[in-house]
C-alpha positions as CSV (number, residue, x, y, z in Angstrom):
1,M,-133.6,-98.1,140.1
2,K,-133.9,-94.9,137.7
3,K,-130.3,-92.4,137.5
4,V,-131.4,-88.9,138.4
5,I,-129.5,-86.4,138.1
6,V,-130.1,-82.8,140.0
7,I,-128.2,-79.8,138.8
8,G,-127.1,-77.4,141.6
9,A,-126.7,-78.2,145.5
10,G,-128.8,-75.4,146.6
11,I,-132.1,-75.9,149.0
12,A,-134.1,-76.7,145.8
13,G,-131.5,-79.2,144.6
14,L,-130.7,-81.0,148.0
15,S,-134.4,-80.9,148.6
16,A,-135.0,-82.7,145.1
17,G,-132.5,-85.1,145.7
18,I,-133.4,-86.3,149.2
19,Y,-137.0,-87.0,148.1
20,A,-136.1,-88.7,145.1
21,K,-133.6,-90.9,147.1
22,R,-136.3,-91.4,149.4
23,C,-138.6,-92.6,146.7
24,G,-136.2,-95.3,145.7
25,F,-134.0,-93.4,142.5
26,D,-130.7,-93.3,142.1
27,V,-129.5,-89.8,142.8
28,T,-126.3,-87.7,141.7
29,V,-126.0,-84.1,142.5
30,M,-123.8,-82.2,140.9
31,E,-123.0,-78.6,142.2
32,S,-120.1,-76.2,140.2
33,H,-119.1,-74.6,143.9
34,S,-117.0,-76.5,146.5
35,I,-120.1,-76.3,148.8
36,P,-123.8,-76.6,149.2
37,G,-126.0,-74.0,149.6
38,G,-126.1,-71.7,146.6
39,N,-128.0,-68.8,147.6
40,C,-128.3,-70.0,151.4
41,T,-124.6,-69.2,151.9
42,A,-122.3,-67.6,154.5
43,W,-118.5,-66.6,154.3
44,K,-115.7,-66.7,156.7
45,R,-113.4,-63.8,157.0
46,K,-110.3,-63.4,160.0
47,G,-112.3,-64.9,162.8
48,Y,-116.3,-63.4,161.7
49,L,-118.8,-65.5,159.9
50,F,-121.0,-63.3,157.6
51,E,-124.5,-64.4,156.9
52,G,-125.6,-63.9,153.0
53,G,-128.7,-65.6,153.0
54,M,-130.7,-66.9,156.1
55,H,-132.2,-64.1,158.0
56,W,-135.0,-65.9,159.3
57,L,-136.5,-69.2,158.7
58,T,-140.5,-69.8,157.8
59,G,-141.2,-73.2,159.1
60,S,-139.4,-72.9,162.1
61,S,-142.4,-73.2,164.1
62,P,-143.3,-77.0,164.6
63,K,-147.5,-75.7,164.1
64,E,-146.5,-75.0,160.3
65,P,-146.7,-77.9,157.8
66,L,-143.8,-76.6,156.0
67,H,-141.6,-77.5,159.3
68,R,-142.7,-80.9,158.4
69,L,-140.4,-80.3,155.4
70,W,-137.6,-79.3,156.8
71,R,-137.2,-82.3,159.3
72,Y,-137.5,-84.6,156.2
73,V,-134.8,-82.9,154.1
74,G,-132.8,-82.9,158.0
75,A,-132.5,-79.6,157.8
76,L,-134.2,-79.1,161.4
77,N,-134.0,-82.0,164.2
78,D,-134.5,-81.8,168.0
79,D,-130.6,-80.6,168.3
80,V,-130.8,-77.6,166.2
81,K,-131.7,-74.9,168.7
82,V,-134.0,-72.1,166.7
83,I,-133.4,-68.2,167.9
84,Y,-136.3,-66.0,168.5
85,N,-134.6,-62.9,168.7
86,E,-137.1,-60.2,170.9
87,P,-137.9,-57.7,169.7
88,Y,-138.0,-58.6,166.1
89,A,-137.1,-55.5,165.0
90,E,-136.4,-51.9,166.5
91,Y,-136.8,-48.4,164.4
92,N,-134.6,-45.7,165.9
93,Y,-137.2,-42.4,165.4
94,N,-134.9,-39.4,166.8
95,G,-133.8,-41.8,169.9
96,T,-137.3,-43.1,170.1
97,P,-137.7,-46.5,170.0
98,I,-140.1,-48.2,167.8
99,R,-140.2,-52.1,168.2
100,L,-142.0,-55.0,166.5
101,Y,-142.4,-57.8,168.7
102,R,-143.4,-61.2,168.3
103,D,-146.7,-61.1,169.7
104,I,-148.9,-58.9,167.9
105,D,-150.8,-58.1,171.1
106,K,-147.4,-57.0,172.5
107,T,-146.5,-54.8,169.4
108,E,-149.8,-53.0,169.4
109,K,-150.0,-52.0,173.0
110,H,-146.2,-50.7,172.5
111,W,-147.6,-48.7,169.1
112,L,-150.7,-47.4,170.7
113,T,-148.0,-45.7,173.5
114,V,-145.9,-44.4,170.7
115,A,-148.5,-42.9,168.7
116,P,-152.0,-43.2,170.4
117,E,-153.1,-40.4,167.6
118,D,-153.0,-42.9,165.4
119,E,-155.1,-45.9,167.7
120,K,-157.7,-46.4,164.6
121,E,-154.8,-47.0,162.1
122,I,-152.8,-49.2,164.4
123,R,-155.7,-51.5,165.0
124,I,-157.0,-51.9,161.8
125,L,-153.4,-52.7,160.7
126,C,-153.1,-55.2,163.6
127,N,-155.8,-57.0,163.2
128,Y,-155.0,-57.7,159.5
129,A,-151.5,-59.1,160.6
130,R,-153.4,-61.3,162.8
131,E,-155.9,-62.2,159.9
132,I,-152.8,-62.9,157.7
133,K,-150.9,-65.2,160.5
134,K,-153.2,-67.7,159.9
135,L,-151.9,-68.6,156.1
136,V,-149.7,-71.1,156.3
137,L,-147.9,-72.5,152.9
138,P,-149.3,-76.4,152.9
139,L,-147.4,-79.2,151.3
140,F,-149.5,-79.8,148.2
141,K,-149.9,-83.3,146.0
142,I,-150.2,-82.8,142.5
143,K,-152.9,-84.3,140.4
144,G,-152.1,-88.2,139.2
145,V,-149.7,-88.8,141.5
146,K,-149.4,-92.2,144.0
147,M,-149.0,-91.1,147.1
148,T,-148.3,-94.1,150.3
149,K,-150.1,-91.7,152.6
150,R,-152.7,-89.3,151.2
151,V,-152.2,-85.5,151.6
152,R,-155.4,-83.4,151.4
153,Q,-156.8,-80.0,152.7
154,S,-159.7,-79.4,154.3
155,L,-162.5,-77.5,152.8
156,P,-162.6,-74.5,155.6
157,F,-158.6,-74.3,155.8
158,L,-159.1,-73.4,151.7
159,I,-161.5,-71.1,151.8
160,M,-159.8,-69.6,154.6
161,A,-156.6,-69.4,152.7
162,A,-158.5,-67.8,149.5
163,R,-159.7,-65.2,151.9
164,K,-156.3,-64.4,153.5
165,K,-155.0,-64.1,149.9
166,K,-157.6,-61.7,149.0
167,R,-156.4,-59.3,151.5
168,I,-152.8,-59.7,150.6
169,R,-153.7,-58.7,147.1
170,T,-156.3,-56.0,148.2
171,L,-153.4,-54.2,151.1
172,G,-150.6,-55.2,148.4
173,G,-152.3,-53.1,145.7
174,I,-151.9,-49.9,147.8
175,S,-149.1,-47.8,147.5
176,R,-146.8,-47.3,150.4
177,E,-146.8,-43.5,150.6
178,E,-150.6,-43.8,150.1
179,Y,-150.7,-46.5,153.3
180,I,-148.5,-44.1,154.9
181,N,-150.6,-41.1,154.9
182,R,-153.0,-42.8,156.9
183,F,-150.7,-42.0,160.1
184,S,-150.0,-38.7,161.6
185,N,-147.2,-39.7,163.7
186,E,-143.9,-39.4,161.8
187,G,-142.2,-42.1,163.9
188,M,-145.0,-44.4,162.7
189,R,-145.1,-43.5,159.2
190,G,-141.0,-43.9,159.4
191,F,-141.4,-47.2,160.9
192,I,-143.9,-48.5,158.1
193,R,-141.5,-46.7,155.2
194,A,-138.6,-48.7,156.9
195,H,-140.9,-51.9,156.2
196,S,-141.8,-51.3,153.2
197,N,-140.8,-50.2,149.4
198,D,-142.3,-48.1,146.4
199,T,-142.2,-51.9,144.6
200,T,-144.2,-54.1,147.0
201,G,-146.1,-51.6,149.2
202,I,-146.7,-53.0,152.9
203,R,-146.8,-56.3,151.5
204,F,-143.6,-57.5,153.1
205,L,-144.6,-55.7,156.5
206,L,-148.0,-57.8,157.0
207,L,-146.3,-61.1,156.1
208,T,-143.4,-60.5,158.4
209,M,-146.1,-59.5,160.9
210,G,-148.3,-62.6,160.4
211,T,-144.8,-64.8,160.1
212,I,-143.4,-63.9,163.4
213,G,-147.0,-63.5,165.0
214,R,-147.8,-67.3,164.7
215,G,-144.4,-68.3,166.0
216,S,-142.4,-68.7,162.9
217,G,-139.5,-66.9,161.6
218,G,-137.0,-68.2,163.7
219,Y,-133.2,-68.2,163.1
220,P,-131.8,-71.8,163.4
221,E,-128.3,-71.3,165.3
222,G,-125.1,-70.8,163.1
223,G,-127.4,-70.1,159.8
224,S,-126.8,-70.8,156.6
225,L,-123.6,-73.4,156.5
226,P,-125.1,-75.7,159.3
227,F,-128.7,-75.7,158.0
228,M,-127.0,-76.9,154.4
229,G,-124.6,-79.1,156.1
230,R,-127.6,-81.0,157.7
231,M,-129.2,-81.3,154.7
232,E,-126.1,-82.5,152.7
233,K,-125.5,-85.1,155.5
234,T,-129.0,-86.4,155.1
235,L,-128.9,-86.9,151.4
236,K,-125.6,-88.8,151.8
237,A,-127.0,-91.0,154.6
238,L,-129.5,-92.1,152.0
239,G,-126.7,-93.1,149.6
240,G,-127.2,-89.8,147.8
241,E,-124.0,-88.8,145.9
242,I,-122.8,-85.4,145.5
243,L,-120.0,-84.0,142.7
244,Y,-118.6,-80.5,144.3
245,K,-116.5,-78.1,141.5
246,T,-118.4,-80.1,138.5
247,R,-120.0,-77.7,136.4
248,V,-122.8,-79.0,133.9
249,D,-122.5,-77.4,130.4
250,R,-125.1,-79.5,128.9
251,V,-128.1,-81.4,129.2
252,V,-128.1,-84.3,126.4
253,M,-131.4,-85.1,124.7
254,E,-132.0,-87.4,122.0
255,Q,-135.4,-87.5,120.1
256,G,-136.8,-85.3,122.9
257,K,-135.6,-87.5,125.6
258,V,-133.0,-86.7,128.4
259,V,-130.0,-89.4,128.3
260,G,-127.7,-87.5,130.2
261,V,-125.4,-84.7,131.0
262,V,-121.9,-83.2,129.8
263,A,-120.2,-82.0,132.5
264,G,-116.2,-80.9,131.0
265,E,-114.8,-84.1,129.4
266,Q,-117.3,-86.6,131.0
267,Q,-120.7,-87.6,130.2
268,L,-123.3,-89.1,132.6
269,P,-125.9,-91.1,131.8
270,A,-129.0,-90.0,133.2
271,D,-133.2,-91.2,133.3
272,A,-134.3,-88.1,134.3
273,V,-132.4,-84.4,135.2
274,V,-133.9,-82.2,137.8
275,I,-132.2,-78.6,136.9
276,T,-132.5,-76.3,139.9
277,A,-130.5,-73.7,138.6
278,D,-131.8,-70.2,138.1
279,T,-134.2,-70.6,135.8
280,M,-133.6,-67.4,134.1
281,A,-130.3,-68.4,133.3
282,I,-130.1,-71.9,131.8
283,D,-130.2,-71.6,127.9
284,H,-127.0,-72.4,128.0
285,L,-127.5,-76.1,128.9
286,F,-129.7,-76.8,126.0
287,D,-128.8,-76.7,121.8
288,K,-131.6,-74.6,121.4
289,P,-133.0,-71.9,123.5
290,L,-135.7,-73.2,126.0
291,N,-139.4,-72.2,124.5
292,A,-142.3,-72.8,126.7
293,P,-145.7,-70.4,127.2
294,W,-145.0,-70.4,131.2
295,L,-141.0,-69.7,130.5
296,D,-141.6,-66.8,127.9
297,R,-144.0,-65.3,130.7
298,M,-141.2,-65.8,133.6
299,R,-138.6,-64.2,131.0
300,H,-140.9,-61.3,130.4
301,V,-142.2,-60.4,134.0
302,T,-139.2,-61.3,136.4
303,K,-137.5,-58.4,137.8
304,P,-134.6,-59.2,140.0
305,T,-134.0,-58.6,143.6
306,M,-130.3,-57.6,144.2
307,T,-128.5,-56.5,147.0
308,T,-125.0,-55.5,147.7
309,F,-123.9,-56.7,151.4
310,I,-121.5,-54.8,153.6
311,C,-120.3,-57.2,156.0
312,L,-118.4,-55.9,159.2
313,G,-116.3,-57.3,161.9
314,I,-116.4,-55.0,164.9
315,S,-113.6,-55.7,167.7
316,T,-116.4,-54.7,170.5
317,D,-119.2,-56.1,172.2
318,L,-122.6,-54.6,170.8
319,T,-125.2,-57.1,172.4
320,K,-126.7,-54.2,173.7
321,Y,-128.4,-53.3,170.4
322,P,-131.0,-55.3,168.8
323,Y,-130.5,-58.1,166.4
324,R,-132.4,-56.2,163.7
325,Y,-131.6,-52.5,164.2
326,I,-133.1,-50.1,161.6
327,F,-132.4,-45.8,161.4
328,N,-132.2,-43.0,159.0
329,P,-129.0,-41.7,158.1
330,E,-128.2,-38.0,158.6
331,Q,-127.4,-38.1,154.9
332,P,-128.8,-40.2,152.3
333,I,-126.3,-43.2,151.2
334,E,-125.8,-43.3,147.6
335,L,-125.1,-46.1,145.5
336,A,-125.4,-45.8,141.6
337,D,-128.3,-44.2,140.7
338,R,-130.1,-45.1,144.4
339,S,-130.2,-43.3,147.2
340,Y,-131.1,-45.0,150.6
341,T,-132.8,-43.4,153.2
342,K,-132.7,-46.0,155.9
343,L,-130.5,-48.5,156.7
344,T,-130.9,-51.9,158.3
345,I,-128.3,-53.7,160.5
346,N,-128.5,-57.1,161.1
347,N,-126.5,-57.9,164.6
348,Y,-125.3,-61.1,165.2
349,A,-123.4,-59.8,168.2
350,S,-125.5,-62.3,170.6
351,N,-124.5,-65.4,168.3
352,P,-121.5,-66.8,169.4
353,A,-121.2,-68.4,165.9
354,Y,-120.5,-65.1,164.1
355,S,-117.8,-63.4,166.0
356,P,-114.8,-64.2,168.4
357,P,-115.8,-63.6,172.1
358,G,-116.2,-59.9,173.1
359,K,-116.3,-59.2,169.7
360,S,-119.6,-58.6,166.9
361,A,-120.4,-59.3,163.3
362,M,-123.0,-57.6,161.4
363,T,-124.4,-57.1,157.7
364,I,-126.0,-54.4,156.5
365,M,-128.2,-55.1,153.2
366,L,-128.4,-52.4,150.6
367,I,-131.2,-54.0,148.2
368,G,-131.9,-52.8,144.8
369,D,-130.8,-53.4,141.0
370,T,-127.3,-51.7,140.8
371,Y,-125.8,-54.8,138.8
372,D,-125.2,-52.6,135.7
373,F,-123.1,-50.2,138.1
374,W,-121.0,-52.9,139.7
375,K,-120.4,-54.5,135.9
376,K,-119.3,-51.2,134.9
377,A,-116.7,-50.9,137.7
378,K,-115.7,-54.4,137.0
379,E,-114.6,-53.6,133.3
380,D,-113.1,-50.4,134.2
381,G,-111.1,-51.7,137.0
382,T,-112.6,-49.6,139.8
383,Y,-114.4,-52.2,141.3
384,A,-112.5,-52.6,144.4
385,Q,-112.3,-48.6,144.9
386,E,-116.2,-48.6,144.7
387,K,-116.7,-51.3,147.0
388,Q,-114.4,-49.4,149.4
389,K,-116.1,-46.3,149.0
390,I,-119.9,-47.4,149.9
391,A,-118.2,-49.5,152.9
392,D,-116.9,-46.2,154.2
393,K,-119.9,-44.1,153.7
394,V,-122.2,-46.8,155.4
395,I,-119.9,-47.3,158.5
396,A,-119.4,-43.7,159.0
397,A,-123.4,-43.6,159.0
398,I,-123.4,-46.7,161.6
399,A,-121.0,-44.9,163.6
400,E,-123.6,-41.5,164.0
401,K,-125.9,-44.4,166.1
402,M,-123.6,-47.1,167.3
403,P,-120.5,-44.9,168.4
404,E,-118.5,-47.8,169.6
405,I,-117.8,-49.1,166.1
406,E,-115.5,-46.1,165.5
407,E,-111.9,-47.1,165.2
408,N,-113.2,-50.7,165.8
409,V,-114.0,-52.4,162.4
410,E,-111.2,-55.0,161.8
411,V,-113.0,-56.7,159.1
412,C,-114.9,-55.0,156.1
413,D,-116.0,-57.5,153.2
414,V,-118.4,-56.4,150.7
415,A,-120.2,-58.7,148.3
416,T,-122.1,-57.4,145.2
417,P,-124.5,-58.7,142.9
418,L,-121.7,-59.7,140.8
419,T,-120.6,-62.0,143.9
420,Y,-123.8,-63.8,143.5
421,E,-123.5,-64.1,139.9
422,R,-120.0,-65.4,140.1
423,Y,-120.5,-67.9,142.9
424,C,-124.2,-68.9,142.9
425,A,-124.9,-68.5,139.1
426,T,-127.8,-66.5,139.6
427,W,-129.3,-64.0,137.1
428,R,-127.9,-60.6,137.2
429,G,-126.8,-61.7,141.1
430,S,-130.4,-61.7,142.0
431,W,-131.8,-64.2,144.8
432,M,-135.0,-63.3,144.9
433,T,-138.0,-62.1,142.4
434,E,-139.6,-58.4,143.1
435,M,-143.3,-58.5,143.8
436,T,-144.8,-55.2,142.6
437,T,-148.1,-53.3,144.0
438,N,-149.8,-55.2,140.9
439,S,-148.6,-58.7,141.2
440,K,-151.0,-61.5,141.9
441,I,-150.2,-64.1,144.6
442,K,-150.5,-67.1,142.5
443,S,-151.0,-70.9,143.5
444,F,-147.9,-72.8,144.2
445,N,-148.5,-74.0,140.3
446,S,-148.0,-70.6,138.8
447,Y,-145.1,-72.2,137.0
448,P,-145.2,-75.7,135.9
449,P,-141.9,-77.4,136.4
450,V,-142.0,-79.2,133.1
451,I,-142.0,-78.1,129.3
452,E,-144.0,-80.0,126.7
453,G,-141.4,-81.7,124.4
454,L,-138.3,-82.5,126.9
455,S,-138.9,-85.8,128.2
456,G,-136.9,-86.7,131.8
457,V,-136.6,-82.8,132.4
458,Y,-138.0,-81.2,135.5
459,F,-137.3,-77.8,136.8
460,A,-137.1,-76.2,140.4
461,G,-135.9,-73.4,142.3
462,H,-136.8,-70.4,143.7
463,R,-138.0,-68.6,140.4
464,M,-140.9,-71.2,140.2
465,M,-143.3,-68.9,142.6
466,P,-142.6,-65.1,143.1
467,P,-140.8,-63.7,145.1
468,G,-139.0,-66.7,146.1
469,G,-136.9,-67.7,149.1
470,F,-136.2,-70.8,151.2
471,P,-139.9,-72.1,151.2
472,V,-140.2,-71.8,147.5
473,A,-136.8,-73.5,146.6
474,A,-137.8,-76.0,149.1
475,N,-141.3,-77.2,147.8
476,S,-140.1,-76.5,144.3
477,G,-137.6,-79.8,144.8
478,R,-140.6,-81.6,146.3
479,R,-143.0,-80.9,143.6
480,A,-140.6,-81.5,140.6
481,V,-140.2,-85.0,142.3
482,Q,-143.8,-85.6,142.4
483,Y,-144.1,-84.9,138.9
484,L,-140.8,-87.4,138.2
485,C,-142.9,-89.4,140.3
486,R,-146.0,-89.3,138.4
487,D,-144.1,-89.6,134.9
488,T,-142.6,-92.8,136.0
489,K,-145.5,-94.3,138.2
490,T,-143.8,-94.3,141.2
491,T,-144.8,-93.7,144.4
492,F,-144.3,-90.7,146.0
493,V,-143.0,-91.3,150.0
494,G,-144.1,-88.2,151.6
495,E,-143.4,-86.8,155.2
496,K,-146.0,-88.7,156.8
497,D,-143.9,-91.7,156.4
498,F,-140.7,-90.8,158.5
499,R,-139.8,-90.2,162.0
500,T,-138.3,-86.7,161.1
501,G,-136.1,-86.7,164.2
502,R,-138.8,-85.6,166.8
503,K,-138.7,-87.2,170.0
């Protein structure tokens, strides 16, 4: 039994640890934080729980291959309730609700009622979504690895997937404003603008409609913390070990082969190391900066996605409002050099895990690269004041649409990119990678998990396939273990070999 050390106890790290254990390896996961999760995280404040990671889950539907992975690692089982909020989102246009339903037909019918003058473009967009909903992320087998049960994709599926990816590339190359100008109705134009941005065009809207349209994108009850807790429990039940509050300082190499890691005053031996920490910020783990063509490409093209979270605990019941509520504030919200002309509220009032009875928790995400602004504020001593300023602006804007919150905000907590940098050790506090309108949708092998000349070192994590996210992180841990099995001539034990909790 070979000794494997996994650096990081996020989704990628625990996924790698669980797969490695089931393949017969001796596994120790080392995590600098006191809890598992990495970017899949949440935090408690005065009786409220604020979600900072999971806002939906691709693979929540049993019809998707990815669902088997979530069950294999223990994140989902028959006892986990998955919530499917309906409507999925609501955009308030001057008092008129424009909704996105999980049923594409229902969405189409609703939009035609709102904007009959845009019938042609609405039908085209919904037909695109019907195509995209068939595109699921399969579970791959790498070349050369022996598996107990063979995984193969049918030729029709591969042809279909290629066509759908081509569709996404084509539409992803169209700028947001160019696409919006195809619509006449100002409400529909505002809705599309609220579900897209200048960087990704309408790609996000299409992928969202496709995901929820096939019955996925649900929300496991309780969110990030119990989700990661179930993965932690699975690893420990298999005999794996997790060392918390243990920061790995260096990976020890001898003649190009890994022999262990150094963490503080201790050195732990290892036959292999799986690094799931942010791949953009791991040079400190080695005596010399890492060098590989794929890593150089990652460093050159990666643009970080980061967020400032405004988290509010409200001492009143807001269940009459939708889960995802979007509106345009009367005055743009200014933060650093950015101007936010729409706000998206994740309203957890209907979920008892997030607030005391009769009260409500909500989070507002201001997505954008504000790292340098917050870094400067931290250095000049205005960090707390700037957090309070942005919170006050957001609260005032929300009160315009939800007057019940006025005078009822009893908890306010702001998490910046510096918060994620500190607790999750992510590059510039980012949690995903931007996909521009010119970005290509690549295969899962866009970045290989190995570097020539480093024997026994494997890489996983959300950076390994843009834009990242939970599915990429979990799949990357799985793939790293496939490479480990191939290199050690070990049989990879996959999802079909286990009863994964389904009754």
